[in-house]
C-alpha positions as a Markdown table, in Angstrom:
| # | Residue | x | y | z |
|---|---|---|---|---|
| 1 | Met | 137.6 | 103.2 | -22.3 |
| 2 | Ala | 139.2 | 100.2 | -23.9 |
| 3 | Thr | 142.6 | 99.6 | -22.7 |
| 4 | Asn | 143.8 | 97.7 | -26.0 |
| 5 | Arg | 144.6 | 101.1 | -28.0 |
| 6 | Ser | 146.6 | 101.3 | -31.3 |
| 7 | Arg | 149.8 | 103.2 | -31.4 |
| 8 | Arg | 148.1 | 106.1 | -33.2 |
| 9 | Leu | 145.3 | 106.3 | -30.9 |
| 10 | Arg | 147.8 | 106.3 | -27.8 |
| 11 | Lys | 150.0 | 109.0 | -29.3 |
| 12 | Lys | 146.7 | 111.2 | -29.9 |
| 13 | Leu | 145.3 | 110.7 | -26.3 |
| 14 | Cys | 149.1 | 111.1 | -24.9 |
| 15 | Val | 149.0 | 108.0 | -22.9 |
| 16 | Asp | 151.4 | 105.2 | -22.0 |
| 17 | Glu | 154.6 | 105.7 | -23.7 |
| 18 | Phe | 153.2 | 109.2 | -24.9 |
| 19 | Gln | 152.5 | 110.4 | -21.4 |
| 20 | Glu | 153.8 | 113.9 | -21.0 |
| 21 | Leu | 154.9 | 115.2 | -17.8 |
| 22 | Gly | 154.9 | 118.6 | -16.0 |
| 23 | Phe | 154.7 | 120.2 | -12.5 |
| 24 | Glu | 152.7 | 122.5 | -10.5 |
| 25 | Ile | 154.2 | 125.5 | -8.7 |
| 26 | Thr | 152.8 | 127.6 | -5.8 |
| 27 | Leu | 154.4 | 131.1 | -5.1 |
| 28 | Thr | 154.0 | 133.0 | -1.7 |
| 29 | Tyr | 155.5 | 136.6 | -1.9 |
| 30 | Lys | 156.9 | 138.6 | 0.9 |
| 31 | Glu | 154.2 | 140.9 | 2.4 |
| 32 | Asn | 156.0 | 144.1 | 1.4 |
| 33 | Leu | 156.8 | 143.3 | -2.1 |
| 34 | Ala | 155.6 | 146.3 | -4.5 |
| 35 | Asp | 153.8 | 145.7 | -7.6 |
| 36 | Asp | 156.7 | 146.7 | -9.9 |
| 37 | Gln | 158.9 | 144.1 | -7.8 |
| 38 | Leu | 156.3 | 141.6 | -8.7 |
| 39 | Asn | 156.3 | 142.3 | -12.2 |
| 40 | Asp | 160.2 | 142.3 | -12.4 |
| 41 | Phe | 160.1 | 138.9 | -10.6 |
| 42 | Leu | 157.3 | 137.4 | -13.1 |
| 43 | Asp | 159.4 | 138.9 | -16.3 |
| 44 | Ala | 162.8 | 137.2 | -14.9 |
| 45 | Phe | 160.9 | 133.8 | -14.1 |
| 46 | Leu | 159.3 | 133.6 | -17.6 |
| 47 | Val | 162.5 | 134.4 | -19.1 |
| 48 | Glu | 165.4 | 132.9 | -17.0 |
| 49 | Ala | 163.6 | 129.9 | -15.6 |
| 50 | Val | 161.0 | 129.2 | -18.0 |
| 51 | Asp | 162.0 | 130.0 | -21.6 |
| 52 | Ser | 165.8 | 129.5 | -21.2 |
| 53 | Asn | 164.7 | 125.9 | -20.3 |
| 54 | Gly | 162.6 | 125.2 | -23.2 |
| 55 | Leu | 159.5 | 125.1 | -20.9 |
| 56 | Gly | 156.1 | 126.8 | -21.0 |
| 57 | Tyr | 154.2 | 128.4 | -18.1 |
| 58 | Val | 150.3 | 128.4 | -17.6 |
| 59 | Gly | 148.8 | 130.1 | -14.6 |
| 60 | Gly | 149.0 | 133.4 | -12.8 |
| 61 | Glu | 151.4 | 135.1 | -10.4 |
| 62 | Asp | 150.7 | 132.7 | -7.4 |
| 63 | Tyr | 150.0 | 129.2 | -8.9 |
| 64 | Gly | 150.8 | 127.6 | -12.2 |
| 65 | Phe | 151.8 | 124.8 | -14.3 |
| 66 | Val | 155.1 | 124.4 | -16.2 |
| 67 | Cys | 155.2 | 122.0 | -19.0 |
| 68 | Leu | 157.4 | 121.4 | -22.2 |
| 69 | Gly | 157.3 | 124.3 | -24.5 |
| 70 | Lys | 156.5 | 121.8 | -27.2 |
| 71 | Arg | 155.2 | 118.4 | -27.3 |
| 72 | Gly | 157.0 | 116.0 | -24.7 |
| 73 | Ser | 157.9 | 115.9 | -21.1 |
| 74 | Val | 159.7 | 117.8 | -18.5 |
| 75 | Ser | 162.7 | 116.2 | -17.5 |
| 76 | Ala | 163.8 | 115.9 | -13.8 |
| 77 | Glu | 166.8 | 118.4 | -14.5 |
| 78 | Gln | 164.5 | 120.7 | -15.8 |
| 79 | Arg | 162.2 | 120.8 | -12.9 |
| 80 | Ala | 165.5 | 120.9 | -10.7 |
| 81 | Gln | 166.8 | 123.8 | -12.5 |
| 82 | Val | 163.3 | 125.8 | -11.9 |
| 83 | Glu | 163.4 | 124.9 | -8.4 |
| 84 | Ala | 167.1 | 126.2 | -7.8 |
| 85 | Trp | 166.1 | 129.4 | -9.6 |
| 86 | Leu | 163.2 | 130.0 | -7.3 |
| 87 | Lys | 165.4 | 129.0 | -4.2 |
| 88 | Gly | 167.6 | 132.0 | -5.1 |
| 89 | Arg | 165.0 | 134.7 | -5.4 |
| 90 | Asp | 164.4 | 137.2 | -2.5 |
| 91 | Glu | 160.8 | 137.9 | -3.6 |
| 92 | Leu | 159.5 | 134.9 | -2.3 |
| 93 | Ala | 158.4 | 133.9 | 1.4 |
| 94 | Glu | 157.9 | 130.4 | 0.2 |
| 95 | Phe | 157.2 | 128.2 | -2.7 |
| 96 | Thr | 156.3 | 124.6 | -3.6 |
| 97 | Val | 157.2 | 122.7 | -6.7 |
| 98 | Ser | 155.3 | 119.4 | -7.1 |
| 99 | Pro | 156.7 | 116.3 | -8.5 |
| 100 | Leu | 156.4 | 115.7 | -11.9 |
| 101 | Met | 152.8 | 114.7 | -13.0 |
| 102 | Asp | 151.0 | 113.8 | -16.0 |
| 103 | Val | 149.9 | 117.0 | -18.1 |
| 104 | Trp | 146.9 | 115.7 | -19.6 |
| 105 | Tyr | 145.5 | 113.5 | -17.0 |
| 106 | Pro | 146.8 | 114.6 | -13.4 |
| 107 | Glu | 145.0 | 111.5 | -11.5 |
| 108 | Asn | 147.1 | 109.1 | -13.7 |
| 109 | Pro | 150.3 | 107.7 | -12.2 |
| 110 | Val | 153.5 | 108.7 | -13.8 |
| 111 | Asn | 154.9 | 105.6 | -16.1 |
| 112 | Asn | 158.4 | 104.8 | -15.4 |
| 113 | Pro | 160.6 | 105.6 | -18.4 |
| 114 | Ala | 161.8 | 102.9 | -20.5 |
């Protein structure tokens, strides 16, 4: 693909200055967690950690991707807020939060903000 793209095309493809960032999460629950506790955790996660920070979540109960709820990128602060929220939960045995990565092209490196 050509590297000399118009601004309009770069925006449409979400590349270069229009790159959008998000992050992956992996959740491992404690062994004796009941189904209703899991559902309560997921509901709280979506309301308190995702929606309240203007984010969106795509995935299941043990793995997913967090991105901005509208066009744009997740900030480092938003990522840290989600990570802090997960740290305070008793339902989890462990979890991982990836560094910020390109939402549309995960293999591409993250551009340095200008």
